N, CA, C and O atoms as a GROMACS GRO file, in nm:
protein
  252
    1MET      N    1  -0.679  -0.803  -2.039
    1MET     CA    2  -0.713  -0.932  -2.140
    1MET      C    3  -0.588  -1.048  -2.068
    1MET      O    4  -0.468  -1.023  -2.056
    2ALA      N    5  -0.636  -1.136  -2.042
    2ALA     CA    6  -0.546  -1.262  -1.983
    2ALA      C    7  -0.452  -1.294  -2.101
    2ALA      O    8  -0.476  -1.285  -2.221
    3ARG      N    9  -0.323  -1.339  -2.028
    3ARG     CA   10  -0.228  -1.428  -2.102
    3ARG      C   11  -0.271  -1.559  -2.167
    3ARG      O   12  -0.355  -1.622  -2.104
    4ALA      N   13  -0.235  -1.604  -2.263
    4ALA     CA   14  -0.222  -1.750  -2.272
    4ALA      C   15  -0.158  -1.836  -2.198
    4ALA      O   16  -0.059  -1.782  -2.148
    5ALA      N   17  -0.169  -1.958  -2.164
    5ALA     CA   18  -0.087  -2.028  -2.062
    5ALA      C   19   0.058  -2.021  -2.133
    5ALA      O   20   0.148  -1.996  -2.052
    6GLY      N   21   0.098  -2.036  -2.262
    6GLY     CA   22   0.256  -2.044  -2.300
    6GLY      C   23   0.314  -1.906  -2.342
    6GLY      O   24   0.421  -1.898  -2.403
    7SER      N   25   0.229  -1.780  -2.304
    7SER     CA   26   0.272  -1.694  -2.360
    7SER      C   27   0.316  -1.576  -2.246
    7SER      O   28   0.291  -1.455  -2.253
    8ALA      N   29   0.386  -1.646  -2.142
    8ALA     CA   30   0.410  -1.548  -2.007
    8ALA      C   31   0.505  -1.451  -2.049
    8ALA      O   32   0.559  -1.468  -2.159
    9ALA      N   33   0.541  -1.328  -1.966
    9ALA     CA   34   0.638  -1.230  -1.986
    9ALA      C   35   0.753  -1.271  -1.943
    9ALA      O   36   0.743  -1.336  -1.839
   10PRO      N   37   0.858  -1.258  -1.981
   10PRO     CA   38   1.003  -1.277  -1.938
   10PRO      C   39   1.026  -1.253  -1.793
   10PRO      O   40   0.968  -1.154  -1.746
   11ILE      N   41   1.101  -1.325  -1.712
   11ILE     CA   42   1.111  -1.307  -1.567
   11ILE      C   43   1.185  -1.190  -1.522
   11ILE      O   44   1.307  -1.191  -1.538
   12ASP      N   45   1.116  -1.065  -1.458
   12ASP     CA   46   1.203  -0.961  -1.409
   12ASP      C   47   1.274  -1.005  -1.264
   12ASP      O   48   1.237  -0.972  -1.151
   13ALA      N   49   1.379  -1.084  -1.298
   13ALA     CA   50   1.452  -1.184  -1.179
   13ALA      C   51   1.476  -1.048  -1.047
   13ALA      O   52   1.419  -1.073  -0.941
   14GLN      N   53   1.515  -0.979  -1.051
   14GLN     CA   54   1.544  -0.867  -0.977
   14GLN      C   55   1.422  -0.826  -0.916
   14GLN      O   56   1.414  -0.825  -0.794
   15GLY      N   57   1.299  -0.781  -1.010
   15GLY     CA   58   1.183  -0.729  -0.928
   15GLY      C   59   1.125  -0.868  -0.842
   15GLY      O   60   1.069  -0.861  -0.733
   16LEU      N   61   1.146  -0.972  -0.904
   16LEU     CA   62   1.061  -1.101  -0.859
   16LEU      C   63   1.138  -1.123  -0.700
   16LEU      O   64   1.069  -1.131  -0.599
   17ARG      N   65   1.272  -1.129  -0.696
   17ARG     CA   66   1.351  -1.128  -0.591
   17ARG      C   67   1.304  -1.022  -0.472
   17ARG      O   68   1.256  -1.046  -0.361
   18LYS      N   69   1.331  -0.903  -0.532
   18LYS     CA   70   1.290  -0.804  -0.446
   18LYS      C   71   1.123  -0.810  -0.391
   18LYS      O   72   1.100  -0.775  -0.275
   19ALA      N   73   1.024  -0.849  -0.468
   19ALA     CA   74   0.894  -0.852  -0.408
   19ALA      C   75   0.897  -0.986  -0.305
   19ALA      O   76   0.848  -0.968  -0.193
   20LEU      N   77   0.944  -1.103  -0.333
   20LEU     CA   78   0.945  -1.191  -0.254
   20LEU      C   79   1.006  -1.174  -0.125
   20LEU      O   80   0.957  -1.229  -0.026
   21LEU      N   81   1.115  -1.097  -0.117
   21LEU     CA   82   1.174  -1.066   0.030
   21LEU      C   83   1.087  -0.942   0.096
   21LEU      O   84   1.084  -0.927   0.218
   22ASP      N   85   1.024  -0.864   0.014
   22ASP     CA   86   0.938  -0.768   0.075
   22ASP      C   87   0.832  -0.849   0.126
   22ASP      O   88   0.803  -0.825   0.243
   23PHE      N   89   0.768  -0.937   0.070
   23PHE     CA   90   0.620  -1.019   0.113
   23PHE      C   91   0.686  -1.099   0.217
   23PHE      O   92   0.615  -1.097   0.318
   24GLU      N   93   0.793  -1.168   0.233
   24GLU     CA   94   0.836  -1.206   0.350
   24GLU      C   95   0.867  -1.152   0.482
   24GLU      O   96   0.872  -1.210   0.591
   25ARG      N   97   0.888  -1.021   0.448
   25ARG     CA   98   0.909  -0.945   0.559
   25ARG      C   99   0.799  -0.889   0.622
   25ARG      O  100   0.789  -0.882   0.745
   26THR      N  101   0.701  -0.842   0.530
   26THR     CA  102   0.578  -0.783   0.568
   26THR      C  103   0.476  -0.812   0.504
   26THR      O  104   0.430  -0.728   0.427
   27PRO      N  105   0.407  -0.949   0.520
   27PRO     CA  106   0.303  -0.987   0.428
   27PRO      C  107   0.184  -0.945   0.442
   27PRO      O  108   0.102  -0.968   0.353
   28GLY      N  109   0.149  -0.877   0.550
   28GLY     CA  110   0.012  -0.794   0.543
   28GLY      C  111  -0.002  -0.692   0.500
   28GLY      O  112  -0.110  -0.634   0.508
   29ARG      N  113   0.122  -0.628   0.430
   29ARG     CA  114   0.111  -0.520   0.350
   29ARG      C  115   0.066  -0.526   0.219
   29ARG      O  116   0.042  -0.424   0.155
   30PHE      N  117   0.052  -0.638   0.175
   30PHE     CA  118   0.016  -0.663   0.040
   30PHE      C  119  -0.123  -0.701   0.019
   30PHE      O  120  -0.165  -0.770   0.111
   31ALA      N  121  -0.203  -0.680  -0.068
   31ALA     CA  122  -0.344  -0.728  -0.128
   31ALA      C  123  -0.346  -0.847  -0.180
   31ALA      O  124  -0.374  -0.847  -0.299
   32VAL      N  125  -0.323  -0.965  -0.125
   32VAL     CA  126  -0.296  -1.097  -0.210
   32VAL      C  127  -0.435  -1.117  -0.287
   32VAL      O  128  -0.435  -1.164  -0.401
   33VAL      N  129  -0.538  -1.085  -0.232
   33VAL     CA  130  -0.672  -1.087  -0.281
   33VAL      C  131  -0.649  -1.008  -0.431
   33VAL      O  132  -0.697  -1.062  -0.531
   34MET      N  133  -0.592  -0.908  -0.442
   34MET     CA  134  -0.575  -0.811  -0.569
   34MET      C  135  -0.463  -0.870  -0.629
   34MET      O  136  -0.419  -0.807  -0.724
   35ARG      N  137  -0.395  -0.989  -0.595
   35ARG     CA  138  -0.302  -1.049  -0.671
   35ARG      C  139  -0.162  -0.945  -0.662
   35ARG      O  140  -0.098  -0.904  -0.759
   36GLU      N  141  -0.136  -0.918  -0.534
   36GLU     CA  142  -0.031  -0.826  -0.504
   36GLU      C  143   0.078  -0.895  -0.423
   36GLU      O  144   0.037  -0.992  -0.360
   37PRO      N  145   0.205  -0.868  -0.410
   37PRO     CA  146   0.268  -0.810  -0.565
   37PRO      C  147   0.256  -0.881  -0.683
   37PRO      O  148   0.256  -1.003  -0.701
   38ARG      N  149   0.242  -0.771  -0.777
   38ARG     CA  150   0.218  -0.840  -0.907
   38ARG      C  151   0.310  -0.940  -0.975
   38ARG      O  152   0.271  -1.041  -1.033
   39VAL      N  153   0.463  -0.890  -0.957
   39VAL     CA  154   0.547  -0.968  -1.006
   39VAL      C  155   0.557  -1.142  -0.968
   39VAL      O  156   0.589  -1.231  -1.047
   40VAL      N  157   0.521  -1.157  -0.833
   40VAL     CA  158   0.486  -1.290  -0.773
   40VAL      C  159   0.384  -1.362  -0.828
   40VAL      O  160   0.375  -1.485  -0.826
   41PHE      N  161   0.302  -1.282  -0.881
   41PHE     CA  162   0.168  -1.373  -0.924
   41PHE      C  163   0.180  -1.385  -1.092
   41PHE      O  164   0.125  -1.481  -1.146
   42GLU      N  165   0.243  -1.297  -1.163
   42GLU     CA  166   0.293  -1.313  -1.297
   42GLU      C  167   0.389  -1.443  -1.339
   42GLU      O  168   0.403  -1.489  -1.453
   43HIS      N  169   0.456  -1.493  -1.203
   43HIS     CA  170   0.545  -1.593  -1.247
   43HIS      C  171   0.564  -1.710  -1.128
   43HIS      O  172   0.669  -1.730  -1.066
   44PRO      N  173   0.434  -1.782  -1.112
   44PRO     CA  174   0.417  -1.858  -1.026
   44PRO      C  175   0.501  -1.980  -1.036
   44PRO      O  176   0.521  -2.041  -0.931
   45LEU      N  177   0.547  -2.018  -1.132
   45LEU     CA  178   0.636  -2.151  -1.152
   45LEU      C  179   0.781  -2.113  -1.074
   45LEU      O  180   0.818  -2.192  -0.987
   46PRO      N  181   0.850  -2.013  -1.097
   46PRO     CA  182   0.955  -1.972  -1.041
   46PRO      C  183   0.934  -1.961  -0.880
   46PRO      O  184   1.016  -2.013  -0.804
   47VAL      N  185   0.828  -1.895  -0.835
   47VAL     CA  186   0.803  -1.884  -0.717
   47VAL      C  187   0.779  -2.029  -0.650
   47VAL      O  188   0.824  -2.049  -0.537
   48LEU      N  189   0.715  -2.121  -0.711
   48LEU     CA  190   0.708  -2.248  -0.639
   48LEU      C  191   0.829  -2.339  -0.657
   48LEU      O  192   0.850  -2.434  -0.581
   49GLN      N  193   0.889  -2.314  -0.734
   49GLN     CA  194   1.020  -2.359  -0.753
   49GLN      C  195   1.132  -2.337  -0.637
   49GLN      O  196   1.206  -2.422  -0.588
   50LEU      N  197   1.123  -2.207  -0.610
   50LEU     CA  198   1.182  -2.148  -0.488
   50LEU      C  199   1.142  -2.232  -0.346
   50LEU      O  200   1.215  -2.285  -0.262
   51ALA      N  201   1.001  -2.220  -0.354
   51ALA     CA  202   0.932  -2.307  -0.228
   51ALA      C  203   0.966  -2.426  -0.208
   51ALA      O  204   0.962  -2.476  -0.095
   52ALA      N  205   1.020  -2.511  -0.344
   52ALA     CA  206   1.017  -2.649  -0.309
   52ALA      C  207   1.178  -2.690  -0.292
   52ALA      O  208   1.227  -2.800  -0.266
   53GLY      N  209   1.246  -2.554  -0.316
   53GLY     CA  210   1.407  -2.574  -0.279
   53GLY      C  211   1.471  -2.609  -0.414
   53GLY      O  212   1.577  -2.671  -0.418
   54ARG      N  213   1.411  -2.571  -0.517
   54ARG     CA  214   1.471  -2.630  -0.648
   54ARG      C  215   1.548  -2.474  -0.671
   54ARG      O  216   1.507  -2.373  -0.614
   55SER      N  217   1.642  -2.477  -0.745
   55SER     CA  218   1.734  -2.362  -0.822
   55SER      C  219   1.631  -2.303  -0.939
   55SER      O  220   1.566  -2.379  -1.011
   56VAL      N  221   1.626  -2.160  -0.949
   56VAL     CA  222   1.567  -2.094  -1.069
   56VAL      C  223   1.678  -2.039  -1.146
   56VAL      O  224   1.739  -1.940  -1.106
   57PRO      N  225   1.708  -2.102  -1.260
   57PRO     CA  226   1.789  -2.040  -1.345
   57PRO      C  227   1.815  -1.876  -1.353
   57PRO      O  228   1.925  -1.822  -1.343
   58ALA      N  229   1.688  -1.807  -1.374
   58ALA     CA  230   1.702  -1.668  -1.382
   58ALA      C  231   1.741  -1.624  -1.270
   58ALA      O  232   1.784  -1.510  -1.287
   59LEU      N  233   1.749  -1.663  -1.143
   59LEU     CA  234   1.762  -1.592  -1.008
   59LEU      C  235   1.899  -1.645  -0.988
   59LEU      O  236   1.972  -1.564  -0.930
   60GLN      N  237   1.952  -1.754  -1.018
   60GLN     CA  238   2.094  -1.776  -0.999
   60GLN      C  239   2.186  -1.666  -0.982
   60GLN      O  240   2.256  -1.651  -0.882
   61SER      N  241   2.183  -1.589  -1.082
   61SER     CA  242   2.301  -1.454  -1.092
   61SER      C  243   2.274  -1.359  -0.975
   61SER      O  244   2.358  -1.279  -0.933
   62LEU      N  245   2.169  -1.373  -0.934
   62LEU     CA  246   2.141  -1.251  -0.839
   62LEU      C  247   2.181  -1.307  -0.684
   62LEU      O  248   2.172  -1.229  -0.589
   63GLY      N  249   2.221  -1.430  -0.668
   63GLY     CA  250   2.268  -1.496  -0.530
   63GLY      C  251   2.175  -1.489  -0.444
   63GLY      O  252   2.191  -1.534  -0.331
   0.00000   0.00000   0.00000
C-alpha cells in the first residue's frame, strides 16, 4: 500500500547517509529500477536538498 503524501516515515538519518555514500561509491550495485536503495527513495526531499547544496536538519548531527 502506498503512503499518502503527508504521511512519510521519519528519516533514518544514519541509514540515509550510509545509503547515499554506498550509492555514490558503487551506483551499479543497486537496482534503481526497483527503487533501491530503499531509504533513498523513501525520503526524496532530503536527497534533493543535499543535491542542491542545502542543509538537512536531520543529517546535521551526523557531520
